[in-house]
C-alpha positions as CSV (number, residue, x, y, z in Angstrom):
1,M,0.0,-0.2,0.0
2,A,2.9,2.1,0.7
3,W,4.0,2.7,-3.2
4,L,0.3,4.2,-4.0
5,E,0.5,6.1,-0.7
6,K,3.9,7.7,-2.4
7,I,2.4,8.0,-6.2
8,S,-1.0,9.5,-4.9
9,R,1.2,12.0,-3.0
10,E,3.9,12.7,-5.4
11,L,1.4,12.8,-8.3
12,G,-1.6,14.1,-6.8
13,L,-3.4,11.2,-7.5
14,V,-6.8,9.5,-6.3
15,F,-7.0,5.6,-6.0
16,A,-10.2,4.0,-5.6
17,L,-10.2,0.3,-4.1
18,R,-13.2,-1.8,-5.8
19,Y,-15.0,-4.3,-4.8
20,N,-18.1,-5.8,-6.5
21,D,-18.0,-2.9,-8.5
22,R,-18.6,-0.8,-5.3
23,N,-15.5,1.7,-4.4
24,V,-15.2,0.6,-0.5
25,G,-12.0,2.7,0.0
26,W,-9.8,6.0,-1.0
27,I,-5.8,7.1,-1.2
28,R,-5.7,10.7,-2.0
29,R,-3.0,13.0,-1.6
30,G,-0.7,10.0,-0.3
31,V,-3.6,9.4,2.4
32,T,-4.9,6.3,3.0
33,D,-8.9,6.5,4.5
34,D,-9.7,4.7,7.2
35,A,-11.9,2.0,5.7
36,I,-8.6,0.6,3.9
37,S,-6.5,0.6,6.7
38,E,-8.5,-0.2,9.4
39,G,-11.2,-2.1,8.1
40,L,-10.0,-4.0,4.9
41,I,-6.5,-4.3,5.5
42,A,-7.6,-5.3,9.3
43,V,-9.3,-8.1,8.1
44,W,-6.6,-9.4,5.5
45,E,-3.8,-8.9,8.3
46,R,-6.2,-11.2,10.9
47,D,-6.9,-13.8,8.3
48,L,-3.3,-13.9,7.5
49,E,-2.3,-14.1,11.3
50,R,-5.1,-17.2,11.5
51,L,-3.6,-19.2,8.5
52,E,-0.1,-18.8,9.7
53,R,-1.1,-19.7,13.5
54,D,-3.4,-22.8,12.0
55,S,-1.6,-24.2,9.1
56,P,1.0,-27.3,9.8
57,R,4.5,-26.1,10.2
58,R,6.6,-28.1,7.0
């Protein structure tokens, strides 16, 4: 996500994150909104932690 924030900040771009044809979050002028940083990313991180915890070690 950091590289999108950097591009957004440096070039003044806005990025929209879409899911099922709906906007679910934004990156504006290098700032990620809470819907992405606290909502979506937090869910992904929890899922990754659970997978790492519950997956058999090789």
